[in-house]
C-alpha positions, 0 to 999 in steps of 0.5 A: 326503926322508930316504930320498931323501937315504940312497938317493941316498948309497947309489948315490954310494957304490956308483958310486964304487967302480966309479970305483977299477976301472983297465983298463990298456989302456983301452977301453970301460970306461974310457970308460964309467967317464968317463961315469959320473963325472959322475953321481957327482961333486958340483960345488963349492958356487956360493954360501953356501947351495948344497947342490951335488949330483951328477947321480944324486943330483939324479935321485933327489931329483927323483923321491922329492920329486915323488911326496912332494909329489903324495902330500902337497902340504902339504909345502913342503920337498918342493914346493920341492925337486922345483921346483928339481930338475925346473924347470932349464930353466923357471927359464933361461927366466924369467931369459932373460925378466927379462933381456930387461925393463928392470924384469926386469934391475933385479930381477936386479941388486938381488935384492930379498927379500920379508921382513916387515920389506919388508911391514910398511908395507902394515899402515897402508895403505888397503884399497883400495891393493895394500899394504892388500889384501896386509896384509889378505889375510896378516893374516886367514889368519895368513901371514907373508911371511918364510914363504917366505925362501930358505935361510940355512944349508945344513947345518942345513937338510940336517940337519933333511931327513936326520931327516925334519923339514919346515920350510916356512920353509927350503929346500935350494937345489940350483940350481947357480947363484946368480942362478937360485936367486934366480929360483926364490926370486922366484917363490916369494916373489911367490906371495901377491901373486899371490893378491892381484891375482887374487883367488884363495882359499886353499881348493883351488879357489883354490889349484889355479887359481892353480898353473895361472896360475904354469903358464903364466907360469913353465913350471915342471913342479911347478905342472903336477903340483900341478894334477894332484894337486888334480884327483886330490884333489877330488870328482867334483862339484868336480872338474867345477866346477874344469875347466869355471870355474877351470882355463878361466879360469886358462889365459886369465888367465895368458896375458892377464897380462904376465910377472909375474916381471918386475914390482916389486911393492914399488914399487906397494904404495901404488897402487890395487889395481884400477888395477893389476889394469887396468894389468897386464891382471889377470883376477880369478878366479871366486867359488867361491860364485857358481859353485856356485850358478849350478851348482845353478840349472843342475841345477834347470833340467834335467828330471827323469829320466823326465820328460816334456819 
């Protein structure tokens, strides 16, 4: 990511030099320089943590963060950067859907954040409740709700990024509009709620399958690329299981559920998880162990090569 910023800065310096050129009579060079100005001029900051980038810088960040996140999906900073720089049309579409929903409008108005303080009551709730199941999911994995917050200090985050430090707790807000920045933040923060609702494990099958659900729900390009990256890293047998069982489930479950960005999850912690699944038409993910056993039984039932049938 540091190389990404250095390359974009070098390009900006080079093109900024060209902007000093003047052709007395105007003509095509002047028109070309004016067109290029949009590529090298950074817009003003729109909110406190905004990191404005020129068009050229956004392109560089998008390409290099996509490459980096594909090579190492654990780099949460690269995944976030690629999602924000490549997914703007999808983020706009998510906001428009939220504006058309009464609950979605309320979420946009109040802009709640999922923090440790917000989910603290879940630890005292019965296991059959949504909040209790969420607390068990997070606790058994050592996860924290505040592990996906918005960035509070753009300058400190940029310092970390330039110096090559990966921080899953802080992301550069590259989106140029505050409300759109909140939409992508919300999509990132409700990810663990979706894990609980769909019963997706945090192994490769569960994560890739849930990314496929997210792709259907949000249309973010990064979620689709995450599925491809997962496919690429799997062994042939596991890839077949993913393609035959988990991805078909994910596409069906994502399309069957309501718009998950328009649910105020924090208001449903005390309700029964199973009742919420029924109400929201949530189809639980297939079990990895059950599908492995099913595949083994199928393989055992096939005749041996060369044996009479």
